[in-house]
C-alpha positions as CSV (number, residue, x, y, z in Angstrom):
1,M,-6.4,-13.9,-24.1
2,K,-6.6,-13.1,-27.7
3,S,-2.8,-13.4,-29.7
4,N,-2.7,-9.1,-30.7
5,M,-3.3,-8.6,-27.1
6,L,-0.4,-11.0,-25.4
7,F,1.3,-7.8,-24.7
8,L,-0.8,-7.4,-21.7
9,R,0.9,-10.3,-19.5
10,K,4.2,-8.2,-19.2
11,F,2.6,-5.3,-17.9
12,P,2.5,-5.0,-14.0
13,K,-0.3,-7.0,-11.8
14,D,-1.3,-6.8,-8.0
15,A,-1.7,-9.7,-6.3
16,G,-4.8,-9.9,-7.1
17,G,-4.6,-10.5,-11.1
18,L,-5.5,-6.6,-11.6
19,H,-3.0,-4.6,-13.9
20,I,-1.3,-1.4,-12.0
21,V,-2.0,1.2,-13.3
22,Y,-1.2,4.1,-10.6
23,E,-0.4,6.9,-13.1
24,P,-1.5,8.6,-16.7
25,Y,1.5,7.3,-18.8
26,T,0.4,3.9,-18.0
27,F,-3.1,4.1,-18.8
28,D,-2.0,6.5,-21.6
29,N,0.2,3.3,-23.5
30,M,-2.7,0.2,-22.6
31,F,-5.1,2.8,-24.1
32,R,-3.8,3.5,-27.2
33,L,-1.9,-0.6,-27.4
34,L,-5.9,-2.0,-27.0
35,L,-7.2,0.6,-29.1
36,K,-3.9,-0.8,-31.7
37,S,-5.3,-4.0,-30.4
38,G,-8.9,-3.4,-32.7
39,M,-11.0,-2.5,-29.8
40,C,-13.1,0.8,-29.8
41,S,-12.4,3.5,-26.9
42,E,-15.5,2.0,-25.4
43,S,-14.9,-1.7,-25.1
44,V,-11.4,-0.1,-24.4
45,L,-12.4,1.8,-21.2
46,S,-14.6,-0.9,-20.4
47,Y,-12.1,-3.3,-20.1
48,M,-9.5,-1.0,-17.8
49,V,-12.0,-0.9,-15.6
50,A,-12.9,-4.1,-15.4
51,H,-9.0,-5.4,-15.6
52,C,-7.4,-2.5,-13.8
53,S,-6.3,-1.7,-10.7
54,L,-6.6,1.9,-11.2
55,S,-5.5,5.2,-8.6
56,A,-7.7,8.4,-7.8
57,V,-5.8,10.7,-10.2
58,V,-6.2,8.3,-13.1
59,F,-9.6,7.6,-12.5
60,Q,-10.5,11.4,-12.5
61,D,-8.1,12.7,-14.9
62,R,-8.1,10.0,-17.7
63,I,-12.2,8.7,-17.2
64,H,-14.0,11.4,-15.0
65,N,-12.9,13.9,-17.0
66,K,-13.4,11.9,-20.6
67,R,-9.7,12.7,-21.3
68,Y,-9.6,8.8,-23.1
69,R,-10.9,10.3,-25.5
70,E,-8.1,12.2,-26.7
71,L,-6.2,9.5,-27.0
72,S,-5.1,7.3,-30.7
73,V,-3.4,5.2,-31.7
74,E,-0.9,7.5,-33.4
75,D,1.2,8.0,-30.5
76,V,1.1,4.1,-29.3
77,L,4.6,2.7,-28.3
78,P,5.8,-0.7,-28.8
79,P,4.7,-3.2,-26.6
80,D,7.7,-4.5,-25.1
81,E,8.9,-0.6,-24.6
82,A,5.2,0.6,-22.9
83,S,5.1,-2.6,-20.5
84,R,9.1,-1.8,-19.3
85,K,8.1,1.6,-18.8
86,A,5.0,0.5,-17.0
87,R,7.4,-1.7,-14.7
88,L,10.0,1.0,-14.7
89,I,7.3,3.3,-12.5
90,H,5.5,0.6,-10.3
91,D,9.3,-0.5,-9.5
92,L,10.4,2.9,-8.4
93,M,6.5,3.4,-7.0
94,D,7.6,0.8,-5.0
95,V,11.0,2.3,-3.8
96,A,9.3,5.0,-2.7
97,G,6.7,3.8,-0.5
98,L,3.9,5.0,-2.3
99,I,2.6,1.4,-2.9
100,H,1.7,-0.5,-0.2
């Protein structure tokens, strides 16, 4: 893994090793961080489709409707904060029984 992408280690993963991206907030943060690491939008999209477990909501709202094109690096969170928020959202969904 490239050194500018080490932040991905802190994002939650499923049993198969895919990053868990079940809601738009995590998708947006991860997408922006990957843009900031030097990837173009289409490369980021390809990476996320290949390395993330995406919910139907995320896939339809961000990918199918092409809303990922509206995301830019200007609104990027620091990597540690983005990964902590992703972990918190994941844990809350797990406690609520929304993740199987």
